[in-house]
VOPAGU-2260 file (C-alpha; in pm, 1 decimal, decimal comma):
REM VOPAGU-2260
SITE   aa  ch    i         X         Y         Z
SITE  UNK   A    0    6261,6   10135,0   10116,1
SITE  UNK   A    1    6610,7    9982,9   10047,6
SITE  UNK   A    2    6627,2    9659,3    9864,0
SITE  UNK   A    3    6850,7    9395,8    9978,7
SITE  UNK   A    4    7022,4    9143,1    9760,7
SITE  UNK   A    5    6964,8    8756,7    9833,5
SITE  UNK   A    6    7316,1    8766,5   10002,3
SITE  UNK   A    7    7158,0    8931,0   10294,1
SITE  UNK   A    8    6955,5    8623,2   10380,8
SITE  UNK   A    9    7221,9    8371,6   10350,5
SITE  UNK   A   10    7218,1    8099,8   10641,2
SITE  UNK   A   11    7558,1    7962,0   10786,2
SITE  UNK   A   12    7494,9    7649,1   10573,5
SITE  UNK   A   13    7449,6    7862,2   10251,3
SITE  UNK   A   14    7809,7    8069,9   10359,2
SITE  UNK   A   15    7970,1    7748,2   10421,5
SITE  UNK   A   16    7861,8    7613,1   10084,1
SITE  UNK   A   17    7981,6    7927,7    9905,4
SITE  UNK   A   18    8310,4    7916,2   10092,5
SITE  UNK   A   19    8635,4    7919,3    9867,7
SITE  UNK   A   20    8725,1    7569,1    9975,0
SITE  UNK   A   21    9015,0    7572,5    9739,3
SITE  UNK   A   22    9173,1    7851,7    9892,5
SITE  UNK   A   23    9117,7    7701,4   10247,2
SITE  UNK   A   24    9294,5    7401,1   10163,3
SITE  UNK   A   25    9576,0    7600,4   10002,2
SITE  UNK   A   26    9609,5    7803,8   10327,2
SITE  UNK   A   27    9609,1    7477,6   10508,0
SITE  UNK   A   28    9874,7    7326,7   10311,2
SITE  UNK   A   29   10101,3    7619,7   10323,6
SITE  UNK   A   30   10044,5    7639,7   10716,4
SITE  UNK   A   31   10124,0    7268,4   10746,9
SITE  UNK   A   32   10460,5    7338,3   10574,8
SITE  UNK   A   33   10545,2    7616,5   10790,6
SITE  UNK   A   34   10503,0    7368,4   11096,2
SITE  UNK   A   35   10718,5    7104,8   10952,3
SITE  UNK   A   36   10997,2    7352,2   10830,6
SITE  UNK   A   37   10971,8    7491,2   11218,9
SITE  UNK   A   38   11027,6    7110,9   11334,6
SITE  UNK   A   39   11330,5    7061,5   11116,1
SITE  UNK   A   40   11499,9    7400,2   11209,6
SITE  UNK   A   41   11434,8    7299,3   11569,7
SITE  UNK   A   42   11639,5    6991,1   11526,9
SITE  UNK   A   43   11345,0    6766,9   11453,0
SITE  UNK   A   44   11174,9    6885,1   11746,3
SITE  UNK   A   45   10845,9    7044,8   11853,5
SITE  UNK   A   46   11030,9    7255,8   12079,5
SITE  UNK   A   47   11125,7    7553,4   12078,2
SITE  UNK   A   48   10934,5    7649,6   11749,1
SITE  UNK   A   49   10708,2    7401,0   11591,6
SITE  UNK   A   50   10496,8    7313,2   11911,4
SITE  UNK   A   51   10409,8    7684,8   11955,0
SITE  UNK   A   52   10367,0    7743,7   11559,7
SITE  UNK   A   53   10120,1    7485,6   11546,2
SITE  UNK   A   54    9924,9    7598,6   11863,9
SITE  UNK   A   55    9897,6    7952,6   11718,0
SITE  UNK   A   56    9804,3    7820,0   11367,2
SITE  UNK   A   57    9491,2    7631,9   11462,2
SITE  UNK   A   58    9315,6    7882,2   11652,9
SITE  UNK   A   59    9431,9    8111,6   11398,6
SITE  UNK   A   60    9275,2    7904,8   11125,7
SITE  UNK   A   61    8955,3    7855,1   11315,4
SITE  UNK   A   62    8933,8    8241,9   11339,1
SITE  UNK   A   63    8985,9    8266,3   10984,6
SITE  UNK   A   64    8683,5    8042,3   10909,6
SITE  UNK   A   65    8485,8    8240,8   11148,9
SITE  UNK   A   66    8569,6    8573,6   11000,5
SITE  UNK   A   67    8470,7    8438,9   10653,9
SITE  UNK   A   68    8115,4    8417,3   10760,7
SITE  UNK   A   69    8094,5    8793,1   10836,2
SITE  UNK   A   70    7916,7    9019,7   10586,3
SITE  UNK   A   71    8178,1    9259,8   10418,4
SITE  UNK   A   72    7927,3    9548,7   10507,5
SITE  UNK   A   73    8030,0    9475,9   10886,1
SITE  UNK   A   74    8378,4    9563,8   10787,1
SITE  UNK   A   75    8285,7    9878,8   10596,8
SITE  UNK   A   76    8109,9   10008,6   10897,4
SITE  UNK   A   77    8377,3    9952,1   11136,2
SITE  UNK   A   78    8679,7   10013,6   10874,0
SITE  UNK   A   79    8743,5   10390,8   11023,9
SITE  UNK   A   80    8707,5   10285,2   11402,9
SITE  UNK   A   81    8924,5    9971,6   11352,7
SITE  UNK   A   82    9207,5   10192,8   11196,6
SITE  UNK   A   83    9177,0   10445,4   11483,3
SITE  UNK   A   84    9204,8   10179,5   11716,2
SITE  UNK   A   85    9514,9   10042,4   11579,2
SITE  UNK   A   86    9667,3   10395,5   11565,9
SITE  UNK   A   87    9605,7   10447,8   11948,6
SITE  UNK   A   88    9788,0   10113,9   11999,5
SITE  UNK   A   89   10081,2   10226,4   11775,7
SITE  UNK   A   90   10113,8   10524,0   11982,5
SITE  UNK   A   91   10087,2   10321,3   12301,0
SITE  UNK   A   92   10393,9   10147,6   12168,2
SITE  UNK   A   93   10601,5   10449,6   12141,0
SITE  UNK   A   94   10487,1   10551,2   12503,2
SITE  UNK   A   95   10531,5   10214,3   12692,8
SITE  UNK   A   96   10589,2    9945,0   12415,8
SITE  UNK   A   97   10764,5    9623,9   12488,1
SITE  UNK   A   98   11129,1    9608,3   12357,1
SITE  UNK   A   99   11293,0    9320,9   12194,7
SITE  UNK   A  100   11597,8    9274,2   11965,5
SITE  UNK   A  101   11686,7    9628,9   11989,2
SITE  UNK   A  102   11342,7    9772,6   11878,4
SITE  UNK   A  103   11032,5    9885,1   12065,9
SITE  UNK   A  104   10729,0    9706,2   11846,6
SITE  UNK   A  105   10533,7    9520,3   12070,8
SITE  UNK   A  106   10266,2    9557,3   12359,4
SITE  UNK   A  107   10296,4    9288,4   12631,6
SITE  UNK   A  108    9951,6    9194,3   12757,4
SITE  UNK   A  109   10082,8    8947,3   12998,3
SITE  UNK   A  110    9938,2    8622,8   12829,3
SITE  UNK   A  111   10001,6    8751,2   12487,0
SITE  UNK   A  112   10248,3    9007,6   12303,2
SITE  UNK   A  113   10065,6    9177,5   12025,2
SITE  UNK   A  114   10254,8    9370,7   11746,3
SITE  UNK   A  115   10032,6    9660,6   11638,1
SITE  UNK   A  116   10210,9    9725,3   11309,1
SITE  UNK   A  117   10120,5    9389,1   11184,0
SITE  UNK   A  118    9742,7    9475,8   11259,9
SITE  UNK   A  119    9779,3    9804,0   11086,5
SITE  UNK   A  120    9838,3    9641,4   10739,2
SITE  UNK   A  121    9473,6    9492,8   10760,8
SITE  UNK   A  122    9325,5    9815,5   10920,5
SITE  UNK   A  123    9479,8   10052,1   10655,8
SITE  UNK   A  124    9366,4    9846,0   10346,1
SITE  UNK   A  125    9003,9    9852,7   10496,7
SITE  UNK   A  126    9037,2   10223,2   10577,5
SITE  UNK   A  127    9156,4   10311,5   10242,1
SITE  UNK   A  128    8895,0   10072,8   10060,5
SITE  UNK   A  129    8619,6   10236,2   10240,2
SITE  UNK   A  130    8742,3   10590,1   10167,1
SITE  UNK   A  131    8789,5   10529,8    9768,7
SITE  UNK   A  132    8462,4   10344,9    9765,3
SITE  UNK   A  133    8299,9   10668,8    9897,3
SITE  UNK   A  134    8437,4   10860,5    9618,5
SITE  UNK   A  135    8325,4   10866,4    9242,5
SITE  UNK   A  136    8585,2   10750,6    8965,0
SITE  UNK   A  137    8590,5   11156,9    8856,4
SITE  UNK   A  138    8672,9   11244,6    9222,8
SITE  UNK   A  139    8964,0   11016,7    9275,9
SITE  UNK   A  140    9201,9   11231,3    9066,2
SITE  UNK   A  141    9127,6   11536,4    9260,3
SITE  UNK   A  142    9460,9   11645,5    9444,5
SITE  UNK   A  143    9251,4   11797,6    9759,8
SITE  UNK   A  144    9085,7   11457,6    9773,5
SITE  UNK   A  145    9391,8   11247,0    9789,9
SITE  UNK   A  146    9505,6   11444,6   10080,3
SITE  UNK   A  147    9292,0   11265,8   10339,9
SITE  UNK   A  148    9413,5   10898,6   10249,2
SITE  UNK   A  149    9769,0   11012,9   10204,2
SITE  UNK   A  150    9762,4   11136,9   10567,9
SITE  UNK   A  151    9610,1   10810,9   10658,1
SITE  UNK   A  152    9901,7   10601,6   10520,1
SITE  UNK   A  153   10176,3   10853,0   10624,4
SITE  UNK   A  154   10087,4   10856,8   10992,2
SITE  UNK   A  155   10106,3   10490,2   11086,8
SITE  UNK   A  156   10394,6   10457,3   10844,2
SITE  UNK   A  157   10564,7   10743,0   11061,1
SITE  UNK   A  158   10491,3   10574,9   11396,2
SITE  UNK   A  159   10619,5   10232,3   11264,2
SITE  UNK   A  160   10956,7   10425,3   11142,8
SITE  UNK   A  161   11009,4   10527,1   11497,2
SITE  UNK   A  162   10995,3   10162,7   11646,6
SITE  UNK   A  163   11210,3   10127,1   11416,0
SITE  UNK   A  164   11071,4    9899,2   11179,2
SITE  UNK   A  165   11184,4    9973,8   10819,5
SITE  UNK   A  166   11058,5    9656,3   10661,1
SITE  UNK   A  167   10691,8    9687,4   10788,1
SITE  UNK   A  168   10687,3   10064,5   10693,3
SITE  UNK   A  169   10796,1    9994,9   10347,1
SITE  UNK   A  170   10503,7    9707,3   10318,6
SITE  UNK   A  171   10233,4    9964,9   10445,5
SITE  UNK   A  172   10358,4   10192,8   10169,3
SITE  UNK   A  173   10348,9    9971,5    9875,0
SITE  UNK   A  174   10023,6    9806,9    9967,4
SITE  UNK   A  175    9868,3   10127,2   10001,3
SITE  UNK   A  176   10047,9   10239,7    9658,5
SITE  UNK   A  177    9884,5    9929,5    9505,0
SITE  UNK   A  178    9532,6   10022,5    9641,9
SITE  UNK   A  179    9565,0   10369,6    9533,1
SITE  UNK   A  180    9653,7   10268,9    9171,2
SITE  UNK   A  181    9359,2   10022,4    9159,9
SITE  UNK   A  182    9112,1   10296,4    9283,6
SITE  UNK   A  183    9203,8   10500,5    8993,1
SITE  UNK   A  184    9475,5   10735,3    9081,8
SITE  UNK   A  185    9682,0   10839,6    8769,8
SITE  UNK   A  186   10023,9   10682,9    8709,8
SITE  UNK   A  187   10197,0   11034,4    8660,6
SITE  UNK   A  188   10105,2   11099,6    9035,2
SITE  UNK   A  189   10317,8   10793,0    9143,8
SITE  UNK   A  190   10635,1   10911,9    8920,9
SITE  UNK   A  191   10598,8   11257,7    9079,2
SITE  UNK   A  192   10611,7   11089,6    9442,3
SITE  UNK   A  193   10903,7   10872,8    9335,5
SITE  UNK   A  194   11105,1   11185,3    9220,3
SITE  UNK   A  195   11029,3   11369,0    9576,9
SITE  UNK   A  196   11157,7   11049,3    9720,8
SITE  UNK   A  197   11472,1   11047,0    9529,9
SITE  UNK   A  198   11533,7   11410,5    9623,1
SITE  UNK   A  199   11453,2   11338,2    9993,0
SITE  UNK   A  200   11697,6   11005,5    9987,3
SITE  UNK   A  201   12005,9   11191,8   10083,1
SITE  UNK   A  202   11828,1   11363,9   10388,8
SITE  UNK   A  203   11675,1   11014,7   10498,0
SITE  UNK   A  204   12024,9   10820,3   10473,0
SITE  UNK   A  205   12144,5   11061,6   10775,2
SITE  UNK   A  206   11834,2   10957,2   10970,2
SITE  UNK   A  207   11863,7   10595,3   10955,8
SITE  UNK   A  208   11987,9   10401,3   11221,6
SITE  UNK   A  209   12323,2   10232,5   11222,6
SITE  UNK   A  210   12220,5    9900,9   11164,0
SITE  UNK   A  211   11993,5   10023,5   10864,3
SITE  UNK   A  212   12283,1   10178,6   10710,2
SITE  UNK   A  213   12485,6    9855,7   10766,0
SITE  UNK   A  214   12230,8    9654,5   10572,3
SITE  UNK   A  215   12204,8    9897,6   10284,3
SITE  UNK   A  216   12580,8    9908,6   10245,9
SITE  UNK   A  217   12646,0    9540,8   10296,2
SITE  UNK   A  218   12389,5    9451,8   10025,8
SITE  UNK   A  219   12591,1    9618,8    9764,2
SITE  UNK   A  220   12901,0    9397,5    9889,6
SITE  UNK   A  221   12833,5    9152,2   10153,5
SITE  UNK   A  222   13189,8    9044,0   10172,3
SITE  UNK   A  223   13276,7    9381,3   10319,6
SITE  UNK   A  224   13179,1    9286,7   10645,4
SITE  UNK   A  225   13164,7    8883,1   10649,5
SITE  UNK   A  226   13142,9    8827,9   11001,5
SITE  UNK   A  227   12913,9    9136,0   11083,0
SITE  UNK   A  228   12636,4    9290,4   10877,1
SITE  UNK   A  229   12694,0    9076,7   10571,9
SITE  UNK   A  230   12699,6    8727,5   10747,7
SITE  UNK   A  231   12335,7    8691,2   10736,8
SITE  UNK   A  232   12315,0    8709,1   10347,0
SITE  UNK   A  233   12652,0    8530,3   10301,7
SITE  UNK   A  234   12530,4    8220,7   10500,1
SITE  UNK   A  235   12206,6    8231,2   10324,6
SITE  UNK   A  236   12342,7    8245,1    9967,1
SITE  UNK   A  237   12564,2    7914,3   10098,6
SITE  UNK   A  238   12260,3    7733,7   10199,3
SITE  UNK   A  239   12057,0    7842,0    9910,5
SITE  UNK   A  240   12371,1    7684,6    9669,1
SITE  UNK   A  241   12401,6    7373,6    9890,2
SITE  UNK   A  242   12050,9    7253,7    9853,9
SITE  UNK   A  243   12094,3    7184,5    9450,1
SITE  UNK   A  244   11820,4    7070,0    9274,2
SITE  UNK   A  245   11657,0    6825,9    9505,6
SITE  UNK   A  246   11788,6    6934,4    9859,4
SITE  UNK   A  247   11973,7    6734,0   10118,9
SITE  UNK   A  248   11656,4    6576,4   10289,3
SITE  UNK   A  249   11426,4    6684,3   10559,5
SITE  UNK   A  250   11633,8    6774,8   10869,7
SITE  UNK   A  251   11944,6    6721,6   10662,3
SITE  UNK   A  252   12023,8    7102,0   10604,9
SITE  UNK   A  253   12403,8    7152,7   10713,5
SITE  UNK   A  254   12379,0    7527,7   10743,1
SITE  UNK   A  255   12066,8    7541,9   10968,4
SITE  UNK   A  256   12119,0    7218,7   11149,9
SITE  UNK   A  257   12465,4    7349,6   11226,0
SITE  UNK   A  258   12356,8    7676,1   11338,6
SITE  UNK   A  259   12545,4    7852,6   11060,6
SITE  UNK   A  260   12215,5    8015,9   10930,3
SITE  UNK   A  261   12092,2    8302,4   11143,9
SITE  UNK   A  262   11736,1    8352,0   11211,3
SITE  UNK   A  263   11650,9    8055,2   11035,1
SITE  UNK   A  264   11323,1    8012,4   11202,8
SITE  UNK   A  265   11173,1    8358,5   11115,6
SITE  UNK   A  266   11318,1    8573,6   10825,9
SITE  UNK   A  267   11533,5    8291,0   10661,1
SITE  UNK   A  268   11281,4    8000,5   10676,0
SITE  UNK   A  269   11288,4    7998,6   10286,2
SITE  UNK   A  270   11627,7    7898,5   10297,8
SITE  UNK   A  271   11555,3    7598,9   10515,5
SITE  UNK   A  272   11305,3    7494,7   10254,0
SITE  UNK   A  273   11549,6    7545,2    9956,8
SITE  UNK   A  274   11855,4    7362,8   10152,9
SITE  UNK   A  275   11644,8    7041,7   10230,6
SITE  UNK   A  276   11435,1    7033,2    9942,1
SITE  UNK   A  277   11614,6    7198,5    9663,7
SITE  UNK   A  278   11519,6    7426,9    9413,7
SITE  UNK   A  279   11227,2    7211,1    9319,6
SITE  UNK   A  280   11082,5    7249,2    9689,3
SITE  UNK   A  281   11147,8    7624,5    9679,5
SITE  UNK   A  282   10976,9    7647,9    9341,4
SITE  UNK   A  283   10690,7    7438,9    9477,0
SITE  UNK   A  284   10618,9    7663,2    9790,5
SITE  UNK   A  285   10647,3    7957,1    9544,2
SITE  UNK   A  286   10396,8    7787,6    9319,9
SITE  UNK   A  287   10158,3    7760,6    9634,9
SITE  UNK   A  288   10175,4    8146,0    9694,1
SITE  UNK   A  289   10115,2    8197,9    9342,8
SITE  UNK   A  290    9794,7    8016,1    9349,5
SITE  UNK   A  291    9690,2    8191,5    9667,7
SITE  UNK   A  292    9751,1    8538,2    9515,9
SITE  UNK   A  293    9549,4    8425,5    9205,6
SITE  UNK   A  294    9289,6    8342,6    9422,4
SITE  UNK   A  295    9285,2    8681,8    9566,6
SITE  UNK   A  296    9294,1    8847,0    9226,6
SITE  UNK   A  297    9002,9    8626,0    9088,8
SITE  UNK   A  298    8798,7    8696,6    9434,1
SITE  UNK   A  299    8873,7    9092,1    9367,9
SITE  UNK   A  300    8764,3    9072,7    9017,9
SITE  UNK   A  301    8443,3    8878,8    9096,0
SITE  UNK   A  302    8299,6    9134,9    9346,5
SITE  UNK   A  303    8013,1    9358,6    9267,5
SITE  UNK   A  304    8107,3    9635,2    9513,0
SITE  UNK   A  305    8401,5    9889,2    9495,6
SITE  UNK   A  306    8478,0    9834,1    9861,9
SITE  UNK   A  307    8520,8    9458,4    9832,6
SITE  UNK   A  308    8720,0    9493,5    9510,7
SITE  UNK   A  309    8928,1    9756,5    9671,3
SITE  UNK   A  310    8977,4    9538,7    9991,7
SITE  UNK   A  311    9030,3    9214,2    9806,1
SITE  UNK   A  312    9331,8    9370,4    9609,2
SITE  UNK   A  313    9471,6    9550,1    9910,0
SITE  UNK   A  314    9477,5    9214,9   10108,2
SITE  UNK   A  315    9618,4    9028,6    9801,8
SITE  UNK   A  316    9883,4    9294,3    9737,9
SITE  UNK   A  317    9985,4    9282,4   10090,6
SITE  UNK   A  318   10023,8    8900,1   10109,8
SITE  UNK   A  319   10204,7    8925,6    9775,0
SITE  UNK   A  320   10442,2    9176,0    9891,2
SITE  UNK   A  321   10524,2    8956,2   10205,2
SITE  UNK   A  322   10654,0    8664,3    9976,2
SITE  UNK   A  323   10809,0    8882,7    9731,4
SITE  UNK   A  324   11022,4    9086,9    9992,9
SITE  UNK   A  325   11116,2    8788,8   10179,3
SITE  UNK   A  326   11216,2    8592,4    9900,9
SITE  UNK   A  327   11419,1    8883,5    9751,8
SITE  UNK   A  328   11556,6    8943,3   10086,8
SITE  UNK   A  329   11716,9    8603,1   10149,4
SITE  UNK   A  330   11837,7    8565,2    9802,1
SITE  UNK   A  331   12039,4    8885,0    9824,7
SITE  UNK   A  332   11817,7    9081,6    9557,9
SITE  UNK   A  333   11722,3    9355,4    9800,3
SITE  UNK   A  334   11865,2    9438,9   10160,7
SITE  UNK   A  335   11750,1    9251,7   10466,7
SITE  UNK   A  336   11464,3    9427,4   10603,9
SITE  UNK   A  337   11313,1    9158,1   10847,4
SITE  UNK   A  338   10994,2    9049,6   10660,1
SITE  UNK   A  339   10844,7    8709,2   10745,2
SITE  UNK   A  340   10753,9    8462,1   10491,1
SITE  UNK   A  341   10345,2    8425,7   10509,3
SITE  UNK   A  342   10224,2    8161,9   10712,9
SITE  UNK   A  343   10572,2    7974,3   10729,4
SITE  UNK   A  344   10787,7    8186,1   10933,4
SITE  UNK   A  345   10761,1    8164,0   11322,6
SITE  UNK   A  346   10570,8    8436,4   11468,5
SITE  UNK   A  347   10251,0    8508,2   11676,2
SITE  UNK   A  348   10097,8    8841,0   11573,7
SITE  UNK   A  349   10217,0    8807,2   11209,5
SITE  UNK   A  350   10057,0    8466,5   11190,6
SITE  UNK   A  351    9735,5    8562,2   11334,3
SITE  UNK   A  352    9715,0    8880,8   11100,6
SITE  UNK   A  353    9761,7    8686,7   10788,8
SITE  UNK   A  354    9501,9    8445,1   10874,9
SITE  UNK   A  355    9267,7    8714,2   10957,1
SITE  UNK   A  356    9336,0    8877,5   10638,5
SITE  UNK   A  357    9261,0    8554,6   10454,5
SITE  UNK   A  358    8950,6    8529,9   10650,4
SITE  UNK   A  359    8840,7    8857,5   10531,1
SITE  UNK   A  360    8918,6    8768,8   10173,5
SITE  UNK   A  361    8741,0    8461,2   10215,8
SITE  UNK   A  362    8433,2    8654,6   10360,0
SITE  UNK   A  363    8453,2    8903,6   10049,8
SITE  UNK   A  364    8415,0    8603,3    9842,0
SITE  UNK   A  365    8129,0    8450,4   10005,2
SITE  UNK   A  366    7943,9    8780,4    9981,3
SITE  UNK   A  367    8089,4    8885,7    9646,7
SITE  UNK   A  368    7740,7    8936,3    9496,0
SITE  UNK   A  369    7650,2    9218,5    9736,4
SITE  UNK   A  370    7609,9    9566,9    9608,1
SITE  UNK   A  371    7689,8    9866,5    9826,6
SITE  UNK   A  372    7604,0   10217,7    9705,8
SITE  UNK   A  373    7849,0   10499,5    9773,3
SITE  UNK   A  374    7648,9   10569,9   10097,6
SITE  UNK   A  375    7716,3   10240,7   10215,9
SITE  UNK   A  376    7379,1   10099,2   10169,0
SITE  UNK   A  377    7304,9    9796,2   10007,1
SITE  UNK   A  378    7113,7    9774,1    9659,4
SITE  UNK   A  379    7049,2    9518,2    9393,2
C-alpha cells in the first residue's frame, strides 16, 4: 500500500495557514497599482479602463486563492488533457477566431472573449513539467527523449505565429527553454539550437508580416519613421525622460494625458508609471516584481517533488519574461512585440491567466512537502 505524506490530510484551515500570505499581499499591491494607473490613464475616471480592470481583478484574485487550495497532484493528472484542450482552442482560433487589431487571436463566447495563447503559457509549463518529472536525470539528455517535449513546444508556437502573435510565441519559447535547462538539458544543446535559428533567420525574415519587419527596422533607427512605425517608441522615450526622478504627479503626465502616448493602458502602462512617479516610482514597481520572482524561486527550491519544482520554475520564468520583455520593449532595448505588464496592463485573459499562474504557485507552496514518484504516486 502506498503511504501518503501528512500533506494528504491537510484541512482547509491548515492550507490557509500554510498559504504564503506575503506573496498574496504582494500580488494584491501590484494589482492595486495597476487599477490606479488605469484610472490615471483614463483621465482620472473609472471609465473606460479602471472599472473593468477592477471588475476582472477581484474575481481573478478570488480564483487565485481557490486554486491555491488544490493539491498539485491534481495538476499532474490533468496536465496533458489541459494542454490538449488549449491546443484544440488554438486550432479553433485559426478556423473561426475573433479578429481584432489586425490579428486573429480570440474566441468570442458572447459574454467573454478568451485568448487561448495566453492560457497555453500555463498549460505548456504543466505539460513539460510532467514529462520531465517522469524521466530520470540520466534520460533527460537522450536526443530521442527530447523530441516529444520539443514537439509539444513547437506545435503551439507555430499556431500562435499564424495568428500572428510574435510576442507570445517568443514567450512560450523562452519559458520552455528555461524549463528545459532546469530539467537538466545540457547547455551545448541550446547553443546548437541558437546556431540553427541564426541559419534560419534570413528565411524567417521573408515570412514576417510587414508590420513585424517595420518593428525590427525601426527598433534600430526609430527616427527613420517618426510618424509611423517609430512613433510609439519615440513617444515612450519622451515620456520616460519627462518623468525625471520623482515624476510629474498622479494624473499629471503630459504624454499620456494629452494622448501622445499610444496604447498607454496596455503595452505602455509602465511608461505612465515612470512619467507620473518618476524613476523612483518605476524602480519601486520593478522591486515589487523582483520580490514576486524571488518568492517563486524560493518556492521552487523548497519543493520535494520534481514536478512541483519544474512547474514552479516554469511559472516564475514566464512571469519574469513578461516583466523583462515589456520593460525592455518600452525603453527601446528590444523591438516592440506587444507584451503586457503583469497585473498592471489592461486585459482580460492575460489578467486571469497571470492570477491563475500565481494561484498554482501558491498551491505548490502549500503542498511543497508532498513527494511524487516518477509514476505519479505520492510517497514519503
